[in-house]
N, C-alpha and C positions, 0 to 999 in steps of 0.2 A: 480121731475119726476123720476121714477124708471128706472133702466137699463134694456135694452132689453135682454131677455134670449133666446138662440138658441132653436128652436122648431124642433123636428124631423118631417120632412115633405118632400115629393118629390119636393115640391115647392122651397126648398132651395138647392143650389148646395152643394154636398158632395161626398166623396169617401171613403166608409166604408172599402174597401179592403186596401187602403193605410194607413188609421188610424190603422187598424189591424197589418199591416206590421211594422208600426212605434213602436207600443207597443211591438211587438215581438222582434224587434231589441234592444229595451231598456232592455228586459229580457235576451238577449243573450250577449250583449256587455256593460260592465261597462262604457267605455269611451263614448259610444253613450248616455247612460243614463245621464251622467253629462252634456254633451253638450245640449241635448234636454231639460233637466230640466231648463237650463238657458234661453231657448228661447220659450218654449211652454207654452201658457196660458191654464188653465184648460178648459175654454170654447172654445178653438180652436177645440176641439174634438166635432163632431156633435152628435154622438150616445151617449145617456145617459149611456149605459153599458160601453162604452169606457172611459167616464169621471169617472165612478165609479172605473174601473180597474186602471186608472191612479192615482186616489187618493190612492189606496192601494199600488201601486208601490212606490209612494212618501213616504208613511208611513214606508214601509220596509227600504227604502234607508235612511230615517232620523234616523233610529236606528243603522246605520252602516253596514247593510247587503246588499248584492246584491240580488235584487228580481228575481232570476231565477225561473223556473217553479215550482221546488219542494218547495222553501221557500214561494213563493207567494200563492201556493195552500194550503200549511200548514197554512198560516195566515187565508185564507178564511175558512178552515175547523173549525177554532175556532170561526167563526162568525155564526150568525143564518141563516136559510134557505132563508129568505127574502133578506139578503145581498148578498148571493151567486147568487140568481136569478137576482138581480139587475146588477150583473156583466156578466150575460148571461149564468151562470151555470159553474160548475167545469170543465166539458169537454171542453167548449169553451175557458176558461182561459188556461187550460193545453195545448191546441193545438195552441196557439198564436205563439210560436217560430217555430213550424213546418210549419206554413203558411207564414213565412217570407222568401221571395226569397233570400235575402242576408242581413246580419246585416250591411255590409259596405254601403248599400244603404240608411242608415238613413238620410243623408243630403237631398237627393231627396224626401224621404217620408215626412220629416219635412217641406220642402219648399212647397210641394203640399198641405199639411194639413193647413198650415198658409195662403196660398193664398186663399183657399176656405173659410176659416173662415173670412177673410177680406171681401170677396164678400158677405157672408151671413150677416155680420154686416151692410154693406152698403145698401143691399137690404131691410133689416128690418128697418133701419133708414129711408130710402126713403119712405117706406110704412107708418111708424109712422108720419113722417113730412108731408106727403101728406094729411093725415087725419086731423092733427092738423091745417095745414095751411087753411083749409076750415072752421074751426069752432072757432079757438082761437081769443080772443080779445086782447091778450097780445103779440104783434109781437116782442117786445124786448126780452121777455123770449123765444119765439120760436127761434129767431136768436141765442141766447146764447145756447139753447139746440142743435141747429144744429151744432154749433161749437164744443160743447162737444162730441156729438155723432160721428162726423167726426174724432175728435182727438182719440176717443176710438177705431175707426176702423183701425187706422194706425198701421202698424206692427212696433213695437219698437225694435231697435237694441241696446238699452242701456244695458251696463253691467258694473259691478264694475271694477275699474282699480287697479292693484297691485302697490305697492310703486315704483318699478323700472320703470314701465310705466309712472307714474306721474312724477317721477324725470327726466326721459328722455325728456318728453314733456316740462317740466319747463325749463330745461337747453337750449333746442332749442329756447324757447321764449326769454330767457335772451340774448342769442347770437344774435337773430334777433334784439332786442332792441339796443344792443351795436353797431351792424353794421349800423342800421338806424341813430344812433347818430353820428357816425363817418362820415357818408355821408351827414349829415345835413338834414335828412328826418324826417318826423313825423311818429311815430310808429302807433298811432291811426289815426282816420280820421282828416284831416286838417280843420281848422276853418277860414282860411284867415287872422287870427290875430296871427302873430308870437310870440308875448309875451304871449298870452293865450296858444298857442300850447306848449310853453316851460314850462309854469306853470302847466298845467294839464297832460302833458306827454301823456300816452296812455290811458287816461280815456275814450275817445270815441272809444271803441272797441266792438266787438261782445259779446253779453250776458250782457252788462252793461245797467243799468237804471240811467240816469243823470237828476237831477232836476235843472232847470234854473229858479230861483225865483227872483222877483223884484216887486217894487211898480207899480201901474198902470202908463201907459204912459212913461215908461222908455226905451222903444225900445226892449222889449223882442222878439216880433214877428219878427221884422226886423233883429235882430241878429240871431235868429234861422233859418230864411229863408236864410240868408247869409251862415250859416253853411251848410244847405242842398244843396244850389247851388254850394258851393265850393267843397263839397264831390262829387257831380255829375260831376263837371268840371274835377275832378281827376278820372273819370270813376268808381265811387262808386255809385251804385243805391241808390236813396233817395226817401222817401215818406213824404209828409207834410200833416198832418191831422189838418185842421183848423176848430175849433168850433166857432170862433169869427169873422173871417174876410173872405170875398169872395176871391176866387182864383185870380180874376183879380186885386184886391187891393194889394194882396201879391206880384204879379208880378210887379205891378207899383213901389212898394218900392224897389224891387230887381233891376229893370232897372235903377231907379234913382241913386241907389248906384253904380251900374256898370258903368253907363255913366257919373257919377259925375254931375248930373243935380239936382238942388233944387227940392224937392218933390212938393212944391206949384206950381212951374212952370209947372210941368208935369200934375198935377191934373187940372190945369186951361187951359192947352193947350197953355201956353205962352212960346214958344220955338223959339230961334233964329236958324239960319242955322247950326252953329257949334254944338249946343245942339241936334238938330234933327239928325245930322250925327252920333253923338256918341250914340244916342238912337237907331238908326237903327243897329249899330254895336252890341249893347246889345241885341237887338231882335234876330239877327242872332246867337249870342252866346247862348242864352237861348233856341232857337228853337230845338236843337238836344240834349239837356241835358237829361240824364237818370233820370228824376225827375217826380214823380207822386204827384198830389195835389188833396185832397179831402176836400171839404168845406161844408159838411153836418153839419148843426147846432144842430142836435138832435141825438147824437150818444152815445151809451152805450159802456162799455168795450167790449162787444160782437161785436158791430158794428165796433169798432176800429180794433179788430182782423180780422174781415171779410175784411175791407178795406185794411189792411196790406197784407193779403194773395192775394187779387186781384192785388195790386201793385206789389207784388213779382212775380206773374205770368206774368204781363205785361212787367216787366223789364227782366224776363228770356227770353221772346220772342225776346227781343233785344240783348240777349247774355250778359246781365249785372246783376250780383247778387245784391239783395237788401242788403244794409249795414247800412243805417241810417233811422230811423223813428222819426219824430218830431210830438208831440201832443201839440196843442195850444188851450186851456190850461186846467189844471187839474180840476179846480173848475167848468168848463162848461161841463164836462163829465156827461152824464145822469146817475145819481146815482140811483141804484136799492136797496133802503133801505128795509131790512127785518124787520119783526116785532121785536120791542125792540132794533133795531139798531139806533145809533146816526149818525149824518151826518159825524162825524169824523171817525166812524167805516166804513161807506160806502166809504169815500175818501181813507181810508187805504186799503180797498178791491180793489179799482181801481189801487192803486200803486202796490199792490202785483200782480194783473193781468198783469200789464205792465211789471213787472220784469220777470214773468213767460214767457210772450210772447217774451221778449228779448232773454231769454235762449233757448226757444224752436225753434225759427226761426233763431237764430244765428245772431242777428242784435243789433245795439246800439239804444236804445230808449232815446230820449231827451224829457222830459215832462216839459212844462212851468208851472209855478205856480204863482198865484197872492198873493202878500203880502198886508196887509192892511196899512193904512196911519198913524197908531198910533205912529209909530216910529218918525214921524215928530214932535211929541210933546215932544220927549225926548231931552235931552241936546246934546248927542253925535249923534243923528239921526240914530242910528244903529237898525236894526230889531232884534227881539229876537226869 
């Protein structure tokens, strides 16, 4: 699917005067140009003439000169008439600084231009998706396109960090880890297994993708659900996306573990008074946990992202940020294999998508993976 390109029309919100003031401020103030260049996307400008002028401003700046009125107009004089016309004409370009109320107002001009650009992208995306939703037969692709277009509409604040900034942030992290160790705390998310917490340290932290792999029927789902509920019990929002097991089955296992009741007894309703009392305590404990469970059995990587965003919003409404996402399990994700792609390529694409999601949303993603039973035929029984 091609990206949507802004179209000059009264239908889309824009503010040509503010765009004009922003360009003029960049021509007047070198500092403004540096800051705006770091934050302004070429297509944030609505008018094609302003996008063309911005391209020439950037070209002059790239050569080490400041694009004031004289230098910019000198560059345009060396171009053909069609190029000058595309910029609105020499008189228009020359008059940009004169029509700028104040070069110090560039932060306001920039914020206004970016706000309107985001609104245009959202409106165009909504138009496109509305049309596609009525005609497409590939809903998974439409869902993935929706996620991509919404991501593209977001205003990015990402910027490179200088070495001193990275060093300061790293030192702060190390000090926090040392303080946590002195206090006997877990730096990452707790798992309820002290030996495992000690072994993996801060592995369960924002931006990380952790793979939990084992042979079938080894208790992967139960362990991962325990991790999610433990994180939630410590007031860290958690989301469990189960492609294999219904939500009620997951909760039954969690309650059995919490109440120390044999799972077969719980599944068959064979409970004595003491077990029932402990089970009621487990129910009350789980009732208010900041935990979201999705048990859709046919989910693509786009569906996982959508479910994660919904969980994030639900938890934010409770005042708890999302910290942990569990995907159970990798091989059951609906693989969207392209032409010429192998299944291994598609699985790799899912893994990369989960890693990107972890970094973008600032959460830890734990993805379960199924190992085959061939290791049982080996002497040492170890998987390869």
